[in-house]
MARVEX-65812 format. One record per residue (C-alpha): residue number from 1; residue in three letters; x, y, z. Coordinates in Angstrom, 2 decimals. Layout:
<sites>
+-----+-----+---------+---------+---------+
!   n ! res !       x !       y !       z !
+-----+-----+---------+---------+---------+
! NUM ! ALA !       X !       Y !       Z !
...
+-----+-----+---------+---------+---------+
</sites>
This chain:
<sites>
+-----+-----+---------+---------+---------+
!   n ! res !       x !       y !       z !
+-----+-----+---------+---------+---------+
!   1 ! MET !  -36.19 !   16.40 !    4.91 !
!   2 ! ASN !  -33.02 !   15.64 !    2.90 !
!   3 ! ASN !  -31.98 !   18.80 !    1.03 !
!   4 ! LEU !  -28.83 !   17.35 !   -0.51 !
!   5 ! ASN !  -28.70 !   16.29 !   -4.15 !
!   6 ! THR !  -29.75 !   12.69 !   -4.59 !
!   7 ! LYS !  -30.75 !   10.25 !   -7.30 !
!   8 ! PRO !  -32.16 !    6.74 !   -7.36 !
!   9 ! LEU !  -29.80 !    3.81 !   -7.77 !
!  10 ! SER !  -31.44 !    3.07 !  -11.10 !
!  11 ! ASP !  -29.90 !    6.31 !  -12.43 !
!  12 ! GLN !  -26.45 !    5.72 !  -10.96 !
!  13 ! VAL !  -23.20 !    4.36 !  -12.38 !
!  14 ! ALA !  -21.02 !    2.23 !  -10.11 !
!  15 ! LEU !  -17.40 !    1.20 !  -10.58 !
!  16 ! ILE !  -16.23 !   -1.85 !   -8.63 !
!  17 ! THR !  -12.65 !   -3.11 !   -8.58 !
!  18 ! GLY !  -12.39 !   -6.84 !   -8.07 !
!  19 ! GLY !  -16.01 !   -7.05 !   -9.19 !
!  20 ! GLY !  -15.81 !  -10.45 !  -10.84 !
!  21 ! THR !  -15.61 !  -12.68 !   -7.76 !
!  22 ! GLY !  -16.43 !  -12.89 !   -4.07 !
!  23 ! ILE !  -17.56 !   -9.74 !   -2.31 !
!  24 ! GLY !  -17.23 !   -7.66 !   -5.46 !
!  25 ! ARG !  -19.47 !  -10.02 !   -7.39 !
!  26 ! ALA !  -22.10 !   -9.91 !   -4.64 !
!  27 ! PHE !  -21.96 !   -6.09 !   -4.69 !
!  28 ! THR !  -22.30 !   -6.14 !   -8.48 !
!  29 ! GLU !  -25.37 !   -8.35 !   -8.43 !
!  30 ! ALA !  -27.04 !   -6.26 !   -5.72 !
!  31 ! LEU !  -26.44 !   -2.98 !   -7.54 !
!  32 ! ALA !  -27.45 !   -4.36 !  -10.94 !
!  33 ! GLY !  -30.57 !   -5.83 !   -9.33 !
!  34 ! SER !  -31.41 !   -2.34 !   -8.07 !
!  35 ! GLY !  -31.15 !   -0.97 !  -11.61 !
!  36 ! ALA !  -27.69 !    0.60 !  -11.46 !
!  37 ! THR !  -25.19 !    0.48 !  -14.28 !
!  38 ! VAL !  -22.12 !   -1.37 !  -12.98 !
!  39 ! VAL !  -18.59 !   -1.44 !  -14.40 !
!  40 ! ILE !  -16.50 !   -4.25 !  -12.96 !
!  41 ! ALA !  -12.72 !   -4.11 !  -13.23 !
!  42 ! SER !   -9.93 !   -6.58 !  -12.55 !
!  43 ! ARG !   -7.02 !   -8.26 !  -14.31 !
!  44 ! ARG !   -8.94 !  -11.45 !  -15.22 !
!  45 ! GLU !  -10.96 !  -10.68 !  -18.32 !
!  46 ! ASP !  -12.46 !  -14.18 !  -18.60 !
!  47 ! VAL !  -13.83 !  -14.01 !  -15.05 !
!  48 ! LEU !  -15.21 !  -10.52 !  -15.60 !
!  49 ! ARG !  -17.02 !  -11.54 !  -18.78 !
!  50 ! GLU !  -18.51 !  -14.64 !  -17.16 !
!  51 ! THR !  -19.76 !  -12.59 !  -14.21 !
!  52 ! ALA !  -21.23 !   -9.90 !  -16.44 !
!  53 ! GLU !  -23.03 !  -12.43 !  -18.62 !
!  54 ! ARG !  -24.49 !  -14.34 !  -15.66 !
!  55 ! ILE !  -25.70 !  -11.24 !  -13.80 !
!  56 ! ASN !  -27.07 !   -9.57 !  -16.92 !
!  57 ! SER !  -29.01 !  -12.74 !  -17.69 !
!  58 ! LYS !  -30.31 !  -12.89 !  -14.12 !
!  59 ! VAL !  -31.48 !   -9.24 !  -13.98 !
!  60 ! GLY !  -32.75 !   -9.30 !  -17.54 !
!  61 ! SER !  -30.80 !   -6.30 !  -18.81 !
!  62 ! SER !  -27.35 !   -5.21 !  -19.95 !
!  63 ! SER !  -26.39 !   -3.55 !  -16.67 !
!  64 ! VAL !  -22.93 !   -4.98 !  -15.99 !
!  65 ! PHE !  -19.90 !   -4.10 !  -18.12 !
!  66 ! PRO !  -16.49 !   -5.80 !  -17.74 !
!  67 ! TYR !  -13.25 !   -3.84 !  -18.00 !
!  68 ! CYS !   -9.83 !   -5.47 !  -17.81 !
!  69 ! CYS !   -7.54 !   -3.34 !  -15.64 !
!  70 ! ASP !   -4.65 !   -3.83 !  -13.22 !
!  71 ! ILE !   -5.28 !   -1.52 !  -10.27 !
!  72 ! ARG !   -1.48 !   -1.25 !   -9.79 !
!  73 ! ASN !   -0.95 !    0.24 !  -13.24 !
!  74 ! ARG !   -1.46 !    4.01 !  -13.33 !
!  75 ! ALA !   -2.00 !    4.16 !  -17.09 !
!  76 ! GLU !   -4.61 !    1.39 !  -17.03 !
!  77 ! VAL !   -6.43 !    3.04 !  -14.13 !
!  78 ! ALA !   -6.47 !    6.35 !  -15.99 !
!  79 ! ASN !   -7.85 !    4.65 !  -19.11 !
!  80 ! LEU !  -10.54 !    2.97 !  -17.04 !
!  81 ! VAL !  -11.75 !    6.21 !  -15.48 !
!  82 ! ASN !  -11.57 !    8.15 !  -18.74 !
!  83 ! ASP !  -13.50 !    5.48 !  -20.65 !
!  84 ! VAL !  -16.25 !    5.25 !  -18.03 !
!  85 ! PHE !  -16.71 !    9.02 !  -17.90 !
!  86 ! GLU !  -16.65 !    9.31 !  -21.67 !
!  87 ! ARG !  -19.48 !    6.80 !  -21.93 !
!  88 ! TRP !  -21.66 !    7.63 !  -18.91 !
!  89 ! ARG !  -20.47 !   11.07 !  -17.74 !
!  90 ! SER !  -20.39 !   10.04 !  -14.09 !
!  91 ! ILE !  -19.20 !    7.57 !  -11.51 !
!  92 ! ASP !  -21.70 !    7.82 !   -8.68 !
!  93 ! VAL !  -20.49 !    4.86 !   -6.60 !
!  94 ! LEU !  -16.82 !    3.91 !   -6.39 !
!  95 ! ILE !  -16.12 !    0.63 !   -4.59 !
!  96 ! ASN !  -12.47 !   -0.08 !   -3.80 !
!  97 ! ASN !  -12.70 !   -3.83 !   -3.38 !
!  98 ! SER !   -9.55 !   -5.27 !   -5.01 !
!  99 ! GLY !   -7.22 !   -6.75 !   -2.44 !
! 100 ! LEU !   -4.82 !   -9.54 !   -1.64 !
! 101 ! ALA !   -2.88 !  -10.93 !    1.29 !
! 102 ! VAL !    0.55 !  -12.56 !    1.47 !
! 103 ! PRO !    0.99 !  -14.81 !    4.52 !
! 104 ! GLU !    4.34 !  -14.18 !    6.21 !
! 105 ! THR !    5.65 !  -13.35 !    9.64 !
! 106 ! VAL !    6.81 !   -9.92 !   10.75 !
! 107 ! GLU !   10.48 !  -10.89 !   10.82 !
! 108 ! ALA !   10.30 !  -12.62 !    7.44 !
! 109 ! ILE !    8.62 !   -9.91 !    5.34 !
! 110 ! ILE !    9.91 !   -9.87 !    1.77 !
! 111 ! ASP !   10.15 !   -6.49 !    0.06 !
! 112 ! GLU !    8.47 !   -7.74 !   -3.11 !
! 113 ! SER !    5.52 !   -9.17 !   -1.18 !
! 114 ! TRP !    5.12 !   -6.01 !    0.89 !
! 115 ! ASP !    5.16 !   -3.84 !   -2.22 !
! 116 ! LYS !    2.65 !   -6.05 !   -4.04 !
! 117 ! VAL !    0.18 !   -5.88 !   -1.15 !
! 118 ! MET !    0.59 !   -2.13 !   -0.70 !
! 119 ! GLU !    0.27 !   -1.40 !   -4.41 !
! 120 ! THR !   -2.92 !   -3.44 !   -4.69 !
! 121 ! ASN !   -4.66 !   -2.66 !   -1.40 !
! 122 ! LEU !   -3.63 !    0.94 !   -0.78 !
! 123 ! ARG !   -1.82 !    2.66 !   -3.63 !
! 124 ! GLY !   -4.30 !    1.36 !   -6.24 !
! 125 ! PRO !   -7.35 !    2.85 !   -4.48 !
! 126 ! MET !   -5.42 !    6.12 !   -4.15 !
! 127 ! TYR !   -4.75 !    6.17 !   -7.92 !
! 128 ! LEU !   -8.40 !    5.51 !   -8.65 !
! 129 ! LEU !   -9.86 !    7.96 !   -6.16 !
! 130 ! ARG !   -7.50 !   10.73 !   -7.22 !
! 131 ! LEU !   -8.98 !   10.50 !  -10.72 !
! 132 ! VAL !  -12.63 !    9.98 !   -9.75 !
! 133 ! LEU !  -12.93 !   12.52 !   -6.93 !
! 134 ! PRO !  -12.77 !   15.71 !   -9.07 !
! 135 ! HIS !  -15.68 !   14.42 !  -11.16 !
! 136 ! MET !  -17.72 !   13.57 !   -8.05 !
! 137 ! ILE !  -17.05 !   17.04 !   -6.65 !
! 138 ! ALA !  -18.01 !   18.68 !   -9.96 !
! 139 ! ASN !  -21.25 !   16.64 !  -10.04 !
! 140 ! ASN !  -21.80 !   17.32 !   -6.31 !
! 141 ! PHE !  -22.72 !   13.68 !   -5.82 !
! 142 ! GLY !  -20.93 !   10.45 !   -5.00 !
! 143 ! ASP !  -20.36 !    7.55 !   -2.65 !
! 144 ! VAL !  -16.98 !    5.96 !   -1.97 !
! 145 ! VAL !  -17.01 !    2.48 !   -0.47 !
! 146 ! ASN !  -13.73 !    1.00 !    0.76 !
! 147 ! VAL !  -13.56 !   -2.69 !    1.55 !
! 148 ! SER !  -11.13 !   -2.82 !    4.45 !
! 149 ! SER !  -11.22 !   -5.63 !    7.00 !
! 150 ! GLN !  -11.15 !   -6.48 !   10.67 !
! 151 ! ALA !   -7.43 !   -6.66 !    9.83 !
! 152 ! GLY !   -7.71 !   -2.91 !    9.36 !
! 153 ! LYS !   -8.66 !   -2.61 !   13.02 !
! 154 ! HIS !   -6.70 !   -5.45 !   14.64 !
! 155 ! GLY !   -3.21 !   -6.74 !   13.90 !
! 156 ! TYR !   -2.70 !  -10.42 !   13.00 !
! 157 ! ALA !    0.78 !  -11.92 !   13.18 !
! 158 ! ASP !    0.50 !  -14.00 !   10.01 !
! 159 ! VAL !   -0.49 !  -11.17 !    7.61 !
! 160 ! PRO !    1.39 !   -8.03 !    8.72 !
! 161 ! SER !    1.49 !   -6.38 !    5.29 !
! 162 ! TYR !   -2.22 !   -6.99 !    4.78 !
! 163 ! CYS !   -3.00 !   -5.44 !    8.17 !
! 164 ! ALA !   -0.81 !   -2.43 !    7.43 !
! 165 ! SER !   -2.52 !   -1.88 !    4.08 !
! 166 ! LYS !   -6.03 !   -2.17 !    5.50 !
! 167 ! PHE !   -5.23 !    0.10 !    8.45 !
! 168 ! GLY !   -3.85 !    2.52 !    5.89 !
! 169 ! LEU !   -6.99 !    2.33 !    3.76 !
! 170 ! ILE !   -9.12 !    3.34 !    6.74 !
! 171 ! GLY !   -6.77 !    6.22 !    7.52 !
! 172 ! TYR !   -6.88 !    7.37 !    3.91 !
! 173 ! ALA !  -10.67 !    7.20 !    3.98 !
! 174 ! GLU !  -10.73 !    9.30 !    7.15 !
! 175 ! ALA !   -8.66 !   11.95 !    5.38 !
! 176 ! LEU !  -11.00 !   11.79 !    2.38 !
! 177 ! ARG !  -14.05 !   12.18 !    4.59 !
! 178 ! ASP !  -12.52 !   15.25 !    6.22 !
! 179 ! HIS !  -11.62 !   16.69 !    2.81 !
! 180 ! VAL !  -15.08 !   16.39 !    1.29 !
! 181 ! ARG !  -16.57 !   17.83 !    4.49 !
! 182 ! LYS !  -14.30 !   20.87 !    4.29 !
! 183 ! VAL !  -15.04 !   21.52 !    0.60 !
! 184 ! GLY !  -18.76 !   21.00 !    1.19 !
! 185 ! ALA !  -19.10 !   18.18 !   -1.34 !
! 186 ! ASN !  -22.12 !   15.88 !   -1.34 !
! 187 ! ILE !  -19.92 !   12.78 !   -1.10 !
! 188 ! ARG !  -20.16 !   10.02 !    1.47 !
! 189 ! VAL !  -17.36 !    7.66 !    2.50 !
! 190 ! PHE !  -18.05 !    4.18 !    3.87 !
! 191 ! ASN !  -15.54 !    1.65 !    5.19 !
! 192 ! PHE !  -16.57 !   -2.00 !    5.28 !
! 193 ! CYS !  -14.58 !   -3.93 !    7.87 !
! 194 ! PRO !  -15.69 !   -7.55 !    7.62 !
! 195 ! GLY !  -14.29 !  -10.53 !    9.39 !
! 196 ! LEU !  -14.15 !  -13.80 !    7.50 !
! 197 ! VAL !  -16.46 !  -13.82 !    4.47 !
! 198 ! ASP !  -17.18 !  -17.10 !    2.68 !
! 199 ! VAL !  -16.43 !  -16.41 !   -0.98 !
! 200 ! GLU !  -16.74 !  -20.09 !   -1.92 !
! 201 ! ASN !  -20.26 !  -20.95 !   -0.79 !
! 202 ! THR !  -21.96 !  -17.96 !   -2.36 !
! 203 ! ASP !  -25.30 !  -19.30 !   -3.64 !
! 204 ! PRO !  -28.27 !  -18.08 !   -1.55 !
! 205 ! CYS !  -29.08 !  -21.63 !   -0.47 !
! 206 ! GLU !  -25.54 !  -22.45 !    0.64 !
! 207 ! VAL !  -24.51 !  -22.31 !    4.30 !
! 208 ! PRO !  -21.25 !  -20.48 !    5.04 !
! 209 ! ARG !  -18.39 !  -22.26 !    6.69 !
! 210 ! PRO !  -18.19 !  -22.03 !   10.51 !
! 211 ! GLY !  -16.81 !  -18.64 !   11.57 !
! 212 ! PHE !  -17.61 !  -17.07 !    8.18 !
! 213 ! ILE !  -20.51 !  -14.89 !    7.07 !
! 214 ! HIS !  -22.40 !  -15.40 !    3.83 !
! 215 ! VAL !  -21.36 !  -12.91 !    1.16 !
! 216 ! SER !  -24.99 !  -11.83 !    0.70 !
! 217 ! ASN !  -24.77 !  -10.03 !    4.05 !
! 218 ! MET !  -22.17 !   -7.71 !    2.57 !
! 219 ! ALA !  -24.40 !   -6.98 !   -0.42 !
! 220 ! ARG !  -27.48 !   -6.26 !    1.68 !
! 221 ! THR !  -25.48 !   -3.97 !    3.94 !
! 222 ! LEU !  -24.17 !   -2.06 !    0.92 !
! 223 ! ILE !  -27.67 !   -1.40 !   -0.39 !
! 224 ! TYR !  -28.79 !   -0.33 !    3.08 !
! 225 ! ALA !  -25.86 !    2.07 !    3.47 !
! 226 ! LEU !  -26.48 !    3.65 !    0.08 !
! 227 ! SER !  -30.20 !    4.04 !    0.86 !
! 228 ! LEU !  -29.62 !    6.23 !    3.92 !
! 229 ! ASP !  -30.38 !    9.96 !    3.81 !
! 230 ! ARG !  -27.33 !   11.73 !    2.50 !
! 231 ! GLU !  -26.80 !   13.81 !    5.63 !
! 232 ! VAL !  -26.42 !   10.60 !    7.69 !
! 233 ! VAL !  -22.82 !    9.68 !    8.51 !
! 234 ! LEU !  -22.09 !    5.95 !    8.62 !
! 235 ! GLU !  -18.40 !    5.33 !    9.09 !
! 236 ! ASP !  -16.81 !    1.93 !    9.77 !
! 237 ! ILE !  -19.16 !   -1.01 !    9.23 !
! 238 ! SER !  -18.06 !   -4.19 !   11.00 !
! 239 ! LEU !  -19.61 !   -7.53 !   10.07 !
! 240 ! TYR !  -18.42 !  -10.88 !   11.39 !
! 241 ! ALA !  -19.74 !  -14.25 !   12.52 !
! 242 ! LYS !  -20.59 !  -15.01 !   16.13 !
+-----+-----+---------+---------+---------+
</sites>
């Protein structure tokens, strides 16, 4: 029997970066559909508001809340975390989903492009987690979900900075998992490592492009992972098309 602190998703607060589109939007809809309160954050306020309105209308409740924030900006990240905790007193699920890639070859890497990718894909999640983790430890409850990639496990010549950032995110998550284990915190750490995910054909009736998986598979896997007994360790989750 699970002796660790737990609570139903309907009582949880989730924070998702990049929650307005693609994988983040699918995660948002799945969590809101399960009754969770979901804060979605990104730089595009119009997209966030449209997503929140559509999902709230679909689930029949005001469950999704947009928050304009640049994950690369420390002050904005701090304001985001402070505002969420001031309103709801917890962040139970943190999903680091914001990310971007800059196509370039290894010998032609531009410093500005490298920095932009690292700041978004790796430094931003570090900023966010550094602020959220003390609250999760104090509440003795939390789940951290990092959206890495198969590019976090395998190098690809055309996106070297993206690969480096996603490898780094997995390494950072490994360190986090070891930290919460050593302090005895009731916090789980999941790494999603998908291959190609179709973020264009996202309606349930739409067929994904060849070699891509439908985004709904990511959402269903998230709900499954969060539903596991809290003493179960589920580390890197790889999903890709045949």
